[in-house]
C-alpha positions as CSV (number, residue, x, y, z in Angstrom):
1,M,-42.7,4.2,-29.7
2,M,-39.0,3.4,-29.0
3,R,-36.2,4.8,-30.4
4,P,-33.1,2.7,-31.4
5,V,-29.7,2.3,-29.9
6,S,-26.6,2.7,-31.6
7,F,-24.3,0.1,-31.3
8,I,-21.8,3.3,-30.0
9,T,-24.0,4.1,-27.5
10,L,-24.7,0.8,-26.4
11,A,-20.9,0.4,-25.8
12,L,-20.3,3.2,-23.9
13,L,-23.0,2.8,-21.4
14,I,-21.7,-0.4,-20.5
15,T,-18.3,0.5,-20.3
16,S,-19.2,3.6,-17.9
17,V,-21.6,0.9,-15.7
18,L,-18.5,-1.6,-15.5
19,S,-15.6,1.0,-14.8
20,T,-18.1,2.4,-11.8
21,T,-18.4,-1.2,-10.6
22,A,-14.5,-1.5,-10.5
23,R,-13.8,1.6,-8.9
24,A,-16.3,0.6,-6.0
25,E,-14.8,-2.6,-5.3
26,N,-11.9,-1.1,-4.8
27,R,-12.9,0.3,-1.5
28,Q,-12.3,-1.9,1.5
29,I,-13.3,-1.6,5.2
30,I,-10.7,-1.5,7.3
31,T,-12.7,-2.0,10.3
32,Q,-16.0,-1.5,12.2
33,L,-16.0,0.2,15.6
34,E,-19.4,-1.1,17.5
35,L,-20.0,1.6,20.6
36,R,-22.8,1.6,22.7
37,D,-25.7,3.7,20.2
38,R,-23.9,3.7,16.8
39,S,-21.5,1.6,14.1
40,V,-18.6,3.4,12.4
41,K,-17.3,1.4,9.5
42,I,-13.8,2.8,8.3
43,I,-13.1,2.3,4.7
44,S,-10.7,2.8,2.5
45,G,-11.3,5.6,-0.4
46,S,-8.8,6.8,-3.8
47,Q,-8.8,10.0,-1.4
48,G,-7.8,8.6,1.9
49,L,-10.1,7.0,4.9
50,N,-14.2,7.4,4.8
51,Y,-16.3,7.2,7.8
52,S,-20.0,6.2,7.4
53,V,-22.2,6.0,10.6
54,F,-24.8,3.6,11.6
55,S,-27.6,3.9,14.4
56,Q,-27.9,0.5,16.4
57,D,-30.6,-0.3,14.4
58,G,-28.4,0.0,10.7
59,T,-29.8,2.9,9.5
60,V,-27.2,5.1,7.6
61,L,-26.6,8.4,10.0
62,D,-24.0,9.5,7.5
63,A,-21.9,7.4,4.8
64,N,-18.2,8.6,3.2
65,L,-17.4,11.2,5.5
66,N,-13.6,12.7,5.3
67,E,-11.8,12.5,8.5
68,T,-13.0,16.8,8.5
69,Q,-16.5,16.1,7.9
70,L,-16.6,13.2,10.7
71,A,-15.3,15.9,13.5
72,E,-17.8,18.5,12.3
73,K,-20.4,16.3,12.3
74,H,-20.0,13.6,15.5
75,P,-16.8,14.6,17.3
76,E,-17.4,12.7,19.9
77,L,-16.7,9.6,17.4
78,H,-14.0,11.6,16.1
79,E,-12.5,11.3,19.1
80,R,-13.2,7.6,19.9
81,I,-12.1,7.0,16.4
82,R,-8.6,9.0,16.1
83,P,-6.6,7.3,18.8
84,A,-3.9,5.9,16.9
85,V,-1.6,8.2,14.9
86,A,0.5,6.6,12.7
87,K,3.0,7.7,10.3
88,D,5.4,6.6,7.5
89,A,7.0,3.1,8.8
90,S,11.1,4.3,8.9
91,S,9.8,7.8,11.1
92,S,10.4,7.2,14.6
93,E,7.4,9.6,15.2
94,A,4.6,6.8,15.4
95,M,2.7,7.1,18.0
96,L,-0.1,5.7,20.2
97,W,-2.5,8.7,20.9
98,M,-4.9,8.4,23.7
99,G,-6.6,11.7,23.9
100,E,-5.2,14.9,26.0
101,F,-1.7,14.5,27.3
102,P,-0.7,14.3,30.6
103,D,1.3,17.5,31.9
104,I,4.0,16.6,33.1
105,S,6.0,20.1,33.9
106,K,3.9,19.8,37.5
């Protein structure tokens, strides 16, 4: 036997679904890097950047990783993805990072 659902319960359910959908739509793909055996989508999120890793056939290997999680689970990808370091536009410290810095003391 089916129980009747109150109008308030139904309204709360619809509001919850709509707000969840609106929050999901705020996430934008910044870029997608295609590597030899994997691809990585970099997505802007409310807590910063998120990374999703896919196999060559499109299987999701990891989704919604933050930078620390990406470095722990996929250190080789993290080293390839992390080459650009940018700070505030007014900062003179913005630079392009390409891995280890050469030893110029010799």
